[in-house]
C-alpha positions as CSV (number, residue, x, y, z in Angstrom):
1,M,47.9,25.4,3.3
2,I,44.5,26.1,2.7
3,N,42.4,26.0,6.1
4,Y,38.7,25.8,6.5
5,F,36.8,26.7,9.6
6,T,33.5,26.6,11.2
7,L,31.8,29.1,13.8
8,T,31.4,28.3,17.3
9,E,28.0,28.4,18.9
10,E,29.1,31.5,21.2
11,Y,30.5,33.4,18.4
12,F,27.7,32.5,15.9
13,K,25.2,33.8,18.6
14,Y,27.1,37.2,18.8
15,L,27.0,37.4,15.0
16,Q,23.3,36.9,14.7
17,K,22.7,39.7,16.9
18,K,25.2,41.9,15.5
19,T,23.6,41.2,11.9
20,N,19.9,41.3,12.8
21,G,20.0,37.4,12.0
22,E,21.8,37.5,8.4
23,I,24.2,34.7,9.8
24,L,22.2,31.6,9.5
25,W,22.6,28.9,12.7
26,N,25.6,26.9,11.6
27,K,24.2,23.6,12.8
28,N,21.3,23.4,9.8
29,E,24.4,22.9,7.5
30,K,23.6,25.3,5.1
31,R,27.0,27.3,6.1
32,P,28.8,24.3,8.0
33,Y,32.5,25.6,7.3
34,G,34.4,28.4,5.4
35,L,37.8,29.9,3.8
36,I,39.7,32.8,5.8
37,M,41.0,35.0,3.2
38,E,43.0,38.3,3.5
39,V,42.2,41.4,1.8
40,G,44.6,44.2,2.3
41,K,45.1,43.9,6.3
42,I,42.2,42.6,6.9
43,D,41.1,38.7,7.3
44,F,37.7,37.7,6.1
45,Y,35.5,34.7,6.9
46,V,33.7,33.6,3.6
47,P,31.3,31.0,4.4
48,F,30.5,27.9,1.8
49,T,26.6,27.3,1.2
50,H,25.1,24.3,-0.3
51,D,23.3,26.5,-2.8
52,L,24.1,29.6,-4.3
53,R,20.8,30.4,-6.0
54,I,22.6,31.7,-8.9
55,N,19.8,29.4,-11.1
56,R,17.5,31.8,-9.9
57,F,19.5,35.0,-9.3
58,P,22.1,34.8,-11.9
59,F,23.3,38.2,-10.9
60,L,24.8,36.5,-7.5
61,K,27.4,35.0,-9.7
62,D,29.2,38.6,-9.0
63,A,28.9,38.1,-5.2
64,S,30.0,34.2,-5.2
65,Y,32.2,31.6,-6.4
66,Q,30.9,28.4,-7.3
67,V,32.7,25.2,-5.7
68,P,30.5,22.3,-6.7
69,S,30.7,18.9,-5.1
70,E,29.6,15.8,-6.9
71,Q,30.4,13.5,-3.3
72,L,27.8,16.2,-1.5
73,G,25.3,16.1,-4.9
74,Y,25.5,20.1,-4.6
75,S,25.9,21.3,-8.2
76,T,25.6,25.1,-7.1
77,A,27.5,25.0,-3.9
78,G,30.2,27.4,-3.1
79,L,31.5,30.5,-1.6
80,D,29.0,33.2,-0.7
81,F,30.7,36.7,-0.8
82,Q,27.4,38.4,0.4
83,H,27.6,36.8,3.9
84,A,31.3,37.2,4.7
85,I,32.6,38.6,8.1
86,P,35.5,40.7,8.3
87,I,37.8,39.5,11.6
88,V,39.4,42.8,12.8
89,Q,40.2,41.5,16.6
90,S,42.5,39.1,17.8
91,D,40.1,37.7,20.3
92,T,37.5,36.8,17.7
93,E,39.7,33.9,16.0
94,A,38.4,32.0,19.4
95,G,35.0,32.3,17.3
96,F,36.6,29.7,14.5
97,I,37.3,26.1,14.9
98,L,39.4,24.2,12.1
99,A,37.2,22.0,10.1
100,N,39.4,20.4,7.4
101,Q,37.9,17.2,7.9
102,S,34.5,18.4,7.1
103,V,35.2,19.1,3.5
104,F,34.9,16.9,0.8
105,P,37.8,16.0,-1.3
106,D,36.4,17.3,-4.7
107,Q,35.8,20.8,-3.1
108,K,39.3,20.8,-1.6
109,F,40.9,19.9,-5.0
110,F,39.0,22.5,-6.6
111,V,39.7,25.4,-4.3
112,K,43.3,24.4,-4.3
113,N,43.6,25.0,-7.7
114,K,41.8,28.0,-8.4
115,E,42.9,29.4,-4.8
116,T,44.4,32.8,-6.8
117,E,41.2,33.1,-8.8
118,I,38.8,33.2,-5.7
119,V,41.1,35.6,-3.5
120,N,41.1,38.1,-6.5
121,K,37.5,37.9,-7.6
122,F,36.6,38.0,-3.2
123,S,39.1,41.0,-3.0
124,K,37.6,42.8,-6.1
125,Y,34.1,42.4,-4.1
126,V,35.1,44.0,-1.1
127,R,36.6,47.0,-2.9
128,D,33.8,47.3,-5.1
129,Y,31.5,47.1,-2.1
130,E,33.6,50.1,-0.4
131,K,33.4,52.1,-3.2
132,Y,29.5,51.2,-3.8
133,I,29.1,52.5,-0.2
134,S,30.9,55.4,-0.4
135,T,29.9,57.0,-3.6
136,P,27.0,59.4,-2.8
137,L,24.7,58.4,-5.7
138,K,21.3,56.9,-5.6
139,D,20.9,53.2,-6.7
140,K,19.9,54.1,-10.3
141,A,22.7,56.1,-10.8
142,K,25.2,53.5,-9.6
143,E,23.4,50.8,-11.9
144,N,24.6,53.2,-14.9
145,L,28.3,53.0,-13.6
146,G,28.1,48.9,-13.7
147,F,26.8,48.3,-10.2
148,N,24.0,46.1,-9.3
149,P,22.7,47.4,-5.7
150,K,21.2,43.9,-5.3
151,I,24.5,42.3,-4.5
152,Y,25.7,45.0,-2.1
153,T,22.6,46.5,-0.3
154,Y,22.2,42.8,1.6
155,S,25.8,42.1,2.1
156,T,26.8,41.0,6.1
157,L,29.7,43.8,5.4
158,Q,27.1,46.6,6.0
159,Y,27.2,45.5,9.6
160,F,31.2,46.1,9.7
161,H,31.6,49.5,8.3
162,K,33.5,50.6,11.6
163,E,35.8,47.9,11.6
164,L,36.4,48.2,7.7
165,G,37.3,52.1,8.2
166,I,34.4,52.9,5.9
167,E,31.2,54.8,6.2
168,A,28.5,55.8,4.2
169,S,28.3,59.4,3.1
170,Q,25.3,61.4,4.7
171,Q,24.1,62.1,1.4
172,L,23.9,58.0,0.8
173,K,22.3,57.8,4.2
174,N,19.6,60.3,3.0
175,T,19.1,58.6,-0.3
176,Q,18.9,55.3,1.0
177,E,16.3,56.4,3.7
178,F,14.3,58.3,0.9
179,T,14.1,54.8,-1.6
180,H,13.4,52.7,1.0
181,K,10.2,54.5,2.3
182,P,7.3,52.3,0.2
183,T,4.7,55.0,-0.2
184,Q,7.4,57.4,-1.4
185,Q,7.2,58.3,-5.2
186,I,10.6,59.1,-6.8
187,S,10.3,61.3,-9.8
188,K,11.9,60.8,-13.2
189,K,13.9,64.0,-12.3
190,H,15.5,62.5,-9.0
191,A,16.1,59.2,-10.5
192,N,18.5,60.7,-13.0
193,H,20.0,63.1,-10.5
194,S,23.6,62.5,-10.4
195,V,26.4,64.1,-8.1
196,Q,28.1,67.2,-9.4
197,I,31.2,66.9,-11.2
198,T,33.8,69.2,-9.9
199,D,37.6,70.5,-11.4
200,K,39.1,68.0,-9.5
201,M,37.3,64.9,-10.3
202,K,37.9,65.9,-14.0
203,Q,41.8,66.1,-13.7
204,Q,42.0,62.9,-11.6
205,A,39.6,60.9,-14.1
206,K,42.3,62.6,-16.9
207,N,45.1,61.3,-15.1
208,T,44.0,57.5,-14.8
209,S,45.4,55.1,-17.1
210,I,43.5,53.4,-19.9
211,L,45.2,50.1,-18.8
212,D,43.9,50.3,-15.3
213,Y,40.5,51.0,-16.4
214,V,40.3,48.1,-18.2
215,K,41.5,45.7,-15.6
216,Y,39.1,47.3,-13.1
217,Y,36.3,46.6,-15.0
218,G,37.3,43.2,-16.2
219,I,37.3,44.4,-20.1
220,P,39.5,41.7,-21.8
221,V,42.5,43.0,-23.6
222,R,45.7,41.6,-25.5
223,K,49.1,43.2,-25.8
224,T,49.8,43.7,-29.4
225,S,53.4,45.4,-29.2
226,G,55.7,47.3,-26.5
227,S,53.1,49.4,-25.3
228,E,50.2,48.9,-27.6
229,Y,47.1,46.6,-26.4
230,E,43.8,45.9,-28.3
231,L,40.3,44.7,-27.2
232,V,39.8,41.2,-27.2
233,D,36.1,41.7,-28.5
234,Q,37.0,44.8,-30.7
235,K,40.4,44.1,-31.9
236,N,39.9,47.3,-34.3
237,V,40.3,49.3,-30.8
238,K,43.6,49.6,-29.5
239,F,45.3,51.9,-26.8
240,D,48.7,53.1,-26.2
241,I,49.7,52.6,-22.5
242,R,52.6,55.1,-23.2
243,K,50.6,57.9,-24.6
244,N,47.3,56.9,-22.8
245,L,45.3,57.5,-25.7
246,F,43.1,55.0,-27.4
247,K,41.8,54.8,-31.3
248,D,39.2,52.7,-33.2
249,Y,40.8,51.7,-36.4
250,N,37.6,50.7,-37.9
251,P,37.5,53.0,-41.1
252,S,33.9,53.7,-40.5
253,S,34.9,55.0,-37.1
254,D,36.5,58.6,-36.1
255,A,36.5,57.6,-32.2
256,G,39.7,58.3,-30.4
257,G,41.1,60.3,-27.6
258,D,41.8,60.1,-24.0
259,I,40.7,57.6,-21.1
260,I,37.5,60.0,-20.6
261,D,36.8,59.5,-24.3
262,F,37.4,55.4,-24.1
263,A,35.2,55.4,-21.3
264,K,32.3,57.3,-22.8
265,Y,33.2,55.0,-26.3
266,I,33.3,51.7,-24.6
267,D,30.5,52.0,-22.1
268,G,28.1,53.9,-24.1
269,V,27.9,56.6,-21.1
270,N,27.8,60.3,-21.0
271,F,30.3,62.7,-19.8
272,P,29.5,62.6,-16.0
273,Q,28.9,59.1,-16.0
274,A,32.2,58.6,-17.4
275,I,33.9,60.8,-14.8
276,Q,32.3,58.8,-12.0
277,K,33.3,55.6,-13.3
278,I,37.0,56.4,-13.7
279,V,37.3,58.0,-10.6
280,M,36.4,54.8,-8.9
281,V,39.0,52.8,-10.5
282,D,41.9,51.7,-8.2
283,G,45.0,53.9,-8.9
284,S,43.0,56.7,-10.5
285,G,44.7,59.8,-11.0
286,S,48.1,58.5,-10.5
287,F,48.8,58.3,-14.6
288,D,52.5,60.4,-14.8
289,F,51.7,62.6,-18.1
290,S,55.7,63.9,-17.5
291,S,56.9,60.4,-18.9
292,V,55.0,60.8,-22.1
293,Q,56.8,63.5,-23.5
294,S,57.1,62.7,-27.5
295,Q,60.2,61.4,-28.1
296,P,62.4,61.8,-31.5
297,F,62.7,58.9,-33.8
298,V,65.9,57.6,-33.5
299,M,67.4,55.6,-35.9
300,P,68.3,51.9,-34.2
301,Q,71.5,50.0,-34.9
302,I,69.7,46.9,-35.7
303,F,70.8,46.6,-39.3
304,E,73.3,44.2,-41.3
305,E,76.7,45.7,-41.9
306,G,77.3,46.8,-45.2
307,S,74.4,46.5,-47.7
308,R,73.6,42.9,-47.2
309,L,70.5,42.0,-48.5
310,N,70.5,38.0,-49.3
311,V,67.7,37.1,-46.9
312,V,65.5,40.2,-47.8
313,M,66.2,39.6,-51.5
314,V,65.0,35.8,-51.5
315,Y,62.1,36.7,-49.5
316,L,60.9,39.9,-51.5
317,V,61.5,38.4,-54.6
318,N,60.9,34.6,-54.2
319,E,57.9,34.9,-51.9
320,R,56.5,38.2,-52.6
321,K,57.5,38.1,-56.4
322,L,58.9,41.8,-56.9
323,E,61.4,42.2,-59.4
324,S,64.9,41.8,-58.0
325,S,65.5,45.2,-59.8
326,T,62.9,47.1,-58.0
327,V,64.0,45.9,-54.6
328,K,67.6,46.8,-55.9
329,K,66.8,50.4,-56.9
330,V,64.7,51.0,-53.9
331,A,67.6,49.6,-51.5
332,E,70.1,52.0,-53.1
333,S,68.2,54.9,-52.0
334,G,68.4,53.8,-48.3
335,L,64.5,52.8,-48.3
336,I,64.9,48.9,-47.7
337,K,67.4,47.4,-45.3
338,Q,68.1,44.0,-43.6
339,T,68.2,43.8,-40.2
340,K,70.4,41.4,-38.2
341,N,67.2,39.4,-37.3
342,K,66.9,39.0,-41.2
343,E,63.8,41.3,-41.2
344,V,62.9,43.7,-44.2
345,A,63.0,47.1,-42.9
346,F,61.3,49.6,-44.9
347,I,62.6,53.3,-44.1
348,W,60.1,55.9,-43.9
349,A,61.6,59.1,-45.4
350,D,60.6,62.8,-45.2
351,G,63.0,64.2,-48.0
352,S,66.6,63.6,-46.7
353,E,65.6,62.7,-43.1
354,D,64.5,59.2,-41.7
355,V,61.4,59.5,-39.4
356,G,60.3,55.9,-38.8
357,I,60.8,52.2,-39.8
358,T,58.1,49.5,-40.5
359,L,59.7,45.8,-40.0
360,Q,58.5,42.9,-41.9
361,G,59.3,39.6,-41.1
362,T,60.8,37.0,-43.7
363,K,60.1,33.7,-42.1
364,P,56.8,32.7,-41.1
365,L,55.8,33.3,-37.2
366,D,55.9,29.7,-35.2
367,Y,52.6,29.8,-33.5
368,R,52.4,27.1,-31.1
369,S,49.6,25.9,-28.8
370,D,49.3,24.5,-25.5
371,I,46.3,22.3,-24.2
372,K,45.8,21.0,-20.7
373,E,43.1,19.6,-18.8
374,T,42.4,21.7,-15.6
375,G,39.2,20.2,-14.3
376,L,38.5,17.4,-11.9
377,G,38.4,14.5,-14.1
378,D,34.9,13.3,-14.9
379,F,33.4,15.5,-12.3
380,I,34.2,18.9,-13.8
381,K,35.6,18.8,-17.2
382,E,37.9,22.0,-18.0
383,F,40.6,22.3,-20.7
384,T,42.8,25.5,-20.8
385,W,44.3,26.4,-24.1
386,K,47.0,28.9,-24.9
387,V,48.2,30.4,-28.0
388,G,52.1,31.9,-28.2
389,I,55.2,32.2,-30.7
390,G,57.7,29.2,-30.1
391,T,57.9,27.8,-26.9
392,R,58.9,30.5,-25.0
393,G,56.0,32.5,-26.5
394,L,53.7,29.8,-24.1
395,E,55.2,30.9,-21.0
396,Q,53.6,34.7,-21.9
397,P,50.7,33.5,-24.3
398,L,49.0,35.7,-27.0
399,E,45.8,34.2,-25.7
400,T,44.4,31.7,-23.3
401,G,40.9,30.2,-23.0
402,K,38.9,27.6,-21.3
403,T,36.5,24.8,-22.8
404,E,34.5,22.1,-21.6
405,T,36.5,19.3,-24.1
406,K,39.7,18.7,-25.5
407,A,38.1,19.2,-29.1
408,L,36.7,22.7,-28.4
409,A,40.0,23.7,-27.0
410,E,42.1,22.5,-30.2
411,E,39.1,24.2,-32.1
412,A,39.7,27.5,-30.4
413,A,43.6,27.6,-30.5
414,Q,43.5,26.9,-34.3
415,K,40.9,29.5,-35.0
416,F,43.1,32.0,-33.1
417,I,46.1,31.1,-34.8
418,K,44.4,31.4,-38.2
419,E,43.4,35.0,-37.4
420,Q,46.6,36.2,-36.8
421,R,49.3,37.5,-39.2
422,L,51.7,35.1,-40.9
423,Y,55.0,37.0,-40.7
424,K,55.9,39.5,-38.0
425,K,55.0,43.3,-38.6
426,Q,56.2,46.0,-36.4
427,I,56.3,49.8,-36.5
428,W,59.2,50.9,-34.6
429,R,58.7,52.8,-31.7
430,N,58.9,56.5,-31.7
431,S,58.0,56.7,-35.4
432,T,56.8,59.7,-36.4
433,T,53.0,60.1,-36.4
434,G,51.5,61.0,-40.0
435,H,54.3,59.4,-41.9
436,G,54.9,56.1,-43.6
437,F,57.2,54.6,-46.2
438,N,56.8,56.1,-49.4
439,F,59.0,56.6,-52.6
440,R,59.1,58.5,-55.9
441,S,58.7,57.8,-59.3
442,G,59.1,60.2,-62.5
443,P,60.8,63.8,-62.9
444,T,61.6,65.8,-59.9
445,N,61.1,69.2,-61.4
446,L,58.1,71.3,-59.6
447,E,56.4,72.1,-62.8
448,V,55.2,68.9,-63.7
449,Q,52.0,66.9,-62.9
450,G,51.8,64.9,-59.9
451,K,49.6,62.0,-58.6
452,M,49.8,60.3,-55.0
453,V,49.1,56.5,-55.1
454,F,47.9,55.3,-51.4
455,T,48.1,51.7,-50.3
456,E,48.0,49.7,-47.3
457,A,51.5,48.6,-46.5
458,A,55.0,49.3,-48.3
459,I,54.7,46.0,-50.4
460,D,51.5,46.7,-51.5
461,A,52.7,50.1,-52.7
462,L,55.9,48.4,-54.7
463,S,53.5,45.8,-56.2
464,Y,51.3,48.7,-57.4
465,F,54.5,50.3,-58.7
466,E,55.1,47.3,-60.7
467,L,51.9,46.5,-61.8
468,K,50.6,50.1,-62.8
469,G,53.4,52.2,-62.9
470,H,54.1,52.0,-66.8
471,Q,50.5,53.6,-67.2
472,F,51.6,56.9,-66.0
473,N,53.0,59.3,-68.5
474,K,56.9,59.5,-67.9
475,D,56.4,63.0,-67.4
476,T,54.5,62.5,-64.5
477,R,55.6,62.5,-61.0
478,V,54.3,59.7,-58.6
479,Q,54.3,59.5,-55.3
480,Y,53.7,56.1,-53.9
481,Q,52.6,56.3,-50.2
482,S,52.1,53.3,-47.4
483,L,49.1,54.1,-45.0
484,E,50.9,51.7,-42.5
485,G,47.0,49.8,-42.2
486,L,44.3,52.3,-42.9
487,K,45.3,55.3,-41.1
488,D,43.5,58.6,-43.0
489,N,45.9,61.0,-40.8
490,I,48.9,59.6,-43.2
491,L,46.9,60.4,-46.1
492,H,46.2,63.9,-45.1
493,K,49.6,64.6,-43.8
494,S,51.2,63.2,-47.0
495,M,49.4,65.8,-49.2
496,E,50.0,68.7,-46.6
497,R,54.0,67.6,-47.0
498,Y,53.5,67.4,-51.1
499,E,51.9,70.8,-51.1
500,K,54.6,72.5,-49.2
501,R,57.4,70.5,-51.2
502,Y,56.1,71.2,-54.7
503,G,54.2,74.4,-54.1
504,R,50.9,72.7,-55.3
505,M,48.4,69.9,-54.9
506,P,48.7,66.7,-56.9
507,E,46.5,66.7,-59.7
508,E,44.9,63.3,-59.0
509,I,45.2,60.9,-55.8
510,I,44.3,57.5,-56.1
511,L,43.0,55.4,-53.2
512,S,44.7,51.8,-54.0
513,V,43.6,50.0,-50.5
514,D,42.7,46.4,-50.3
515,N,39.7,44.9,-52.2
516,D,37.8,44.1,-48.8
517,E,34.8,45.6,-46.7
518,A,37.6,47.9,-44.6
519,G,38.9,49.1,-47.7
520,E,35.5,50.3,-48.9
521,L,34.7,51.8,-45.6
522,F,38.0,53.8,-45.6
523,V,37.3,54.8,-49.4
524,K,34.0,56.2,-48.3
525,K,35.3,57.8,-45.2
526,V,38.2,59.4,-47.3
527,M,35.4,60.7,-49.8
528,S,33.2,62.2,-47.3
529,D,36.0,64.1,-45.5
530,K,35.6,67.9,-45.6
531,R,39.4,68.3,-46.7
532,I,39.0,65.8,-49.3
533,K,35.8,67.6,-50.9
534,E,37.3,71.1,-50.9
535,Y,40.6,69.3,-53.0
536,Q,37.6,68.4,-55.4
537,E,36.0,71.8,-55.6
538,K,39.5,73.1,-56.3
539,G,39.9,70.5,-59.4
540,G,41.4,68.0,-57.8
541,K,40.9,64.1,-59.0
542,V,40.2,61.1,-56.7
543,K,40.1,57.5,-58.0
544,R,39.6,54.5,-56.5
545,D,41.7,51.4,-57.9
546,K,41.4,48.2,-56.4
547,P,42.7,44.7,-57.5
548,S,40.8,42.9,-59.8
549,I,42.5,39.4,-58.7
550,G,42.9,38.6,-54.7
551,K,42.6,41.3,-51.8
552,D,45.4,43.4,-51.9
553,W,48.0,44.6,-55.0
554,N,50.5,41.8,-54.1
555,E,48.3,39.0,-54.1
556,Q,47.5,40.3,-57.8
557,L,51.4,40.9,-58.6
558,Q,51.9,37.1,-57.4
559,Y,48.8,35.7,-59.8
560,V,50.4,38.0,-62.5
561,K,53.8,36.0,-61.9
562,S,52.8,32.7,-61.8
563,E,51.5,33.2,-65.7
564,S,54.6,33.1,-67.9
565,R,52.7,36.1,-70.2
566,G,52.2,37.9,-66.9
567,H,56.2,37.8,-66.2
568,Q,57.0,38.9,-69.6
569,Q,55.1,41.6,-69.4
570,N,56.2,43.0,-65.7
571,K,59.5,42.9,-67.6
572,E,58.2,45.5,-70.1
573,V,57.0,47.4,-67.0
574,Q,60.3,47.6,-65.5
575,R,62.1,48.7,-68.7
576,S,59.3,51.7,-69.3
577,T,59.0,53.3,-65.8
578,Q,62.0,54.9,-63.6
579,L,62.3,54.8,-60.0
């Protein structure tokens, strides 16, 4: 049960003296009552105010929680974190009187619904205050770390350091004395001064979880697979919580690396600032790299018994318009299988060894949305929406959000669904880095000429083979390689493996990625790579081949198959091309 309290006159006078008048007289009804919340092992009295002043000072949103009251006529009323009081002695409890009857029903209802959110926000404020005070940096440097000195400098918590068990460092005290002298000019050199980064701080930063970092600094993320997360506002930026590494998959970016690289990249800070931000994170330095040993790929026991391909065949032939002869031929090579969940498994092969799997769903994902009114009727209109896969998926939704109207909530949910994959697509855990689905057509002897065709996905590689395979000389060996997205490391590693296997580089590489902006950026990135330039200088050819119809090669294949003339032409392709 949530209880509200007001201060006794005697205890209020004590607080007035202790805080140099920061606590306002309760009889003026600017702070007639408050909540008592627990942070750690300490209870805090957090007062209400009729006006949080956030209209005049927007930064105060981070030091308060708005609880408006229509009955009171206070649209900017709420809990004032800046004037919170720690309760650290049992005898001080006598200074508080239950005041449940003083609170208006609409505010009670609001607080009851938002209790967890309120407690979490206030807890973060207290933790951030402690770190702000304990960090031996000047205000300017702290601003670079994301702090706003205005919401901490005037906090009543400054009068309770002893009770809270915190103490500002001597360097901080000197800094505060220095910066508060109005006649003292601060030079640019001193304003930019930052604390010296020690080896211990560097190690602590390196051993910090990226997931802890984004949670601490409120960076919205979404889970995309067992160990992978992506940034909500930058979907191309993903990180693996098992490896504790991130990568920006935008083709125009080379960004990636560890937690320090992540902080520098996402927050636009330099190395010392990144270290300072990371070590302030709760749980910093506790990431266990001993559990991140690279595990070898092990073929999972997820496949149908025998060589059953009934569902896979229907999907690839009827929906994706591949020739059944192509699917059967690849399946006979052990590169296509059907899982017990009726998914297509595209096997990654490195010679005779299987090194990974891409799973492709055969039925559209069952995206569902749920919208609920979570406001206070006509007083506060708010609708919460969430999207998941199936009814169970709504218990742990892919995405949630809040809007002011039901129509906006429905629009937001549908927009999110439209941006998602139609079918499940997953790379199996521990699939070997630098590899992907691949197959070969043409002769195997070492002396023949060779080409490499790179596509974004396994189905694109098979589609390209059907559409263009007949154009290659029958004496030419062609290696088809999926980039499993737009991973340039797969391209370079595949070329290295080709040279090692055949004793020479291919005479030509064909960049057959999608006909969209991401594909064009990827091609530009590859063409500017030093290794590709060296390949060209030695006589190697690089060709950009993009579909003329649709975005990718499978869309073009489907279009061709929709025309009876194109269908007949494809039969000829199959007769003239050997897989």
